[in-house]
N, C-alpha and C positions, 0 to 999 in steps of 0.2 A: 598313556596312551588313550586318548579317545576312541571307544567304539563306534561311536556313531559321528556323523559327518553331516553337516547342511549343503547340499554340493553347491547352490548358488548363491551359499552367504546370508541366506535369509534369514529371518528369525522368527522365533516362535512366541507370539505377544500373548500373553495369559491377561483376559480380563474379566471383571464379574465384583458383584457384590461384596463388602466388607465381610470374612470370616467365610467366603465362598471355598477356599482351600488353595488360594493361587500361590501364595508363598508355599506353603507345605507340598503341591503338586511340583511347583518350579524346584524345590529342592530335591524333590526324591527322584524329578526327571533329570536333573543335572546329575545326581548319583550314578542313576541307570546309563545315561547318555555320555558322560564326562564332557557334555556341551558345556560352555561359560554359562553362567546364570548374571541376569543383572537384577536386581529387586530396586524397584522404584525407589519407595520408602526407605531404602538403605542407602542408596545412591542422594537423594536427597538430604539426610543425615550427614553423608560424609562430605556434599559439595558444601553443607553450610556450616558444619559443626556445631550443630543444634539438632536436638529431635524435633519430631513434626509436630506432635503435640504442644512445644513450646513454641515454634516457630507460627501457629496457626494463634494461640493464645495472644501472641504478641502483634501480629500484622492484621489478624482476622481473616474469615474462611474465604471471602473473595479474593483479596492480596495474595493469600497461600495458593489457591487456584492457578492463579496468573503465574506466579514464581514456578509452581510445579511443571507449569505448562513450556515455561521458559527453558527449566532443566532439560525437560524430557525433549525438547526440540534441538537442544544442544548435543544430544549424545548422537553418534554415527556406530551402533552397533552393526556387528556383522557374524550371522552363524551363531547365534546365540538364543537362551531362554531369555524372555523380559517377565518379569511378573510385575505388572501394574498394581499401583495402590487403586483401591474403590473408585477415587477422584477422578484420576486422568481421563476416561473418556467423557468427565463434563465441560470439557476444554476440546473443542473438534481439532483445532490446529494440533494438538498434543497428537491426537487419535491418528489424524491424516498422517503425521511424520512417521508415526511407527507401522502405521499399515502400508507405507511405502517401502519399508524395510523387510516383511514378513508376513504370514497371515495370522492374524488377530483371532484367537480363540475363547469363546465365551464360556466360562466355565458356571453352567446355572444352575444351580440350585435354588429350590423352593423356597418361596421368602417363608413361611411357616419355621423353616430348618434355619435359617439366617437368625430371624428374631428369637426364636430359643436360643442358638449359640450368643448373641449380642447380650441378651438378658444372663445368662449364666455367666459370661464373661465382666457384666456390669459395665459394659460400653456405654459412654453417654458423651464420646467426643468424634460422633460421626458428622462429617459435614452436611451442614444444612439443618441440624439438631439446636445448634447456637447460633444464628446469621442473625440477620437483618429482620428474617422473617421466619422465626423457629418454626419447625413442624416435627410431628411427631416421627420415631423409628418408623412405621408404618408408612407414613406419608414420604418421607426421604427415600425408602427401597422404591415403594411405586414412582414416585419422581424418576429416579434414576435408571430404572429400567428401561424407559424410551432411549436413553443416550447409549445404553449397552446394545438395544436392537438396532440401533446405527452403526454400531462400529465393531462389530465382527465379521470375518470372514466364514467361521463354523462354529457349532453349537456343542458343546459336550455338555450334557444332561447328567445330572449327578441326583439323582432319586433315592436310591438305594442307601442305607444304613451300613455300610463299610467302611474297614479301615483306611487310613491313609495312603498304607502301601499297595493295596489291593484297588484304589482309585487311581493310584500313579500308574500300576502296570495298566490297567484300563486306558489310561489317557495315553501311555506310550503307544500302545497299539493303535486306538484312535489316530494318533498324528501320524503313525506308519501307513496307515490307509489315506489319509486325507492330504498328506503332505510327500508327496513322491520324492521330494528334494533330501526328505531326512533318510537316510540309509545307512545300513552298516557300514564301517570303513572296509571291511572284507570284499563287501558287493562293489565298492568302488574299486579295489585294487583289480578284483575279475573282470570289471569291465574296461579297464585300462590296457588288461592283459590282452583282452580280445580283438 
C-alpha cells in the first residue's frame, strides 16, 4: 500500500549534477512514500539492452543526448518520482516534456562537493569531457549549471554534510511544503469523507 499519493498524478522530477544524489534521494523517497520510481539511466539501459557508458562509447555524446531525449519524450509517467541523469536538461525538449508532467526539483550541491565525489569515484565519462571539444570536469559542471537553472520549478540546496537518509527525510519535508498534491493517503481519505 502506498502511504502517499500525488493527487493530480503529477510527477516529482529530480535534476542535478552527476553525483548530486538524485538516484539515492529518489530511491529513499520511493521507500518512504511507496510512489513508483523511474530512474532515467536504468530506463535507457532497459530500453536499449546496453549500458549507458557503452552507448556513449558506441555512438558518441551528441547522438547519445539525442537518443536520451527521444526516450525521455516517449515516456508517459503519472504520479511517480523520476530521477533524471545529469544530462537530461541538456536537451530542452526532454525537460519541457518532463516539466509538463510534474514539478522539477533541482538538487543543488556545491560544485566543490561534486568535484570531490567525482574524483573519489574516478569518474571520467561525464558527457562533455570526451566529446568533440573536450572540457575539464570543472568546465563541464559550469556549462551545465545554466541548463539546470532554466529547468527547475524548485531548488533543494544540499550544503550540509549529512547522511543520505537524513537528506531524503529533509527532501520529503521539502516536497510536502512545495508540492501540495503530495499528500498522505489518509489525508485523501479524510478529504473524501468530509
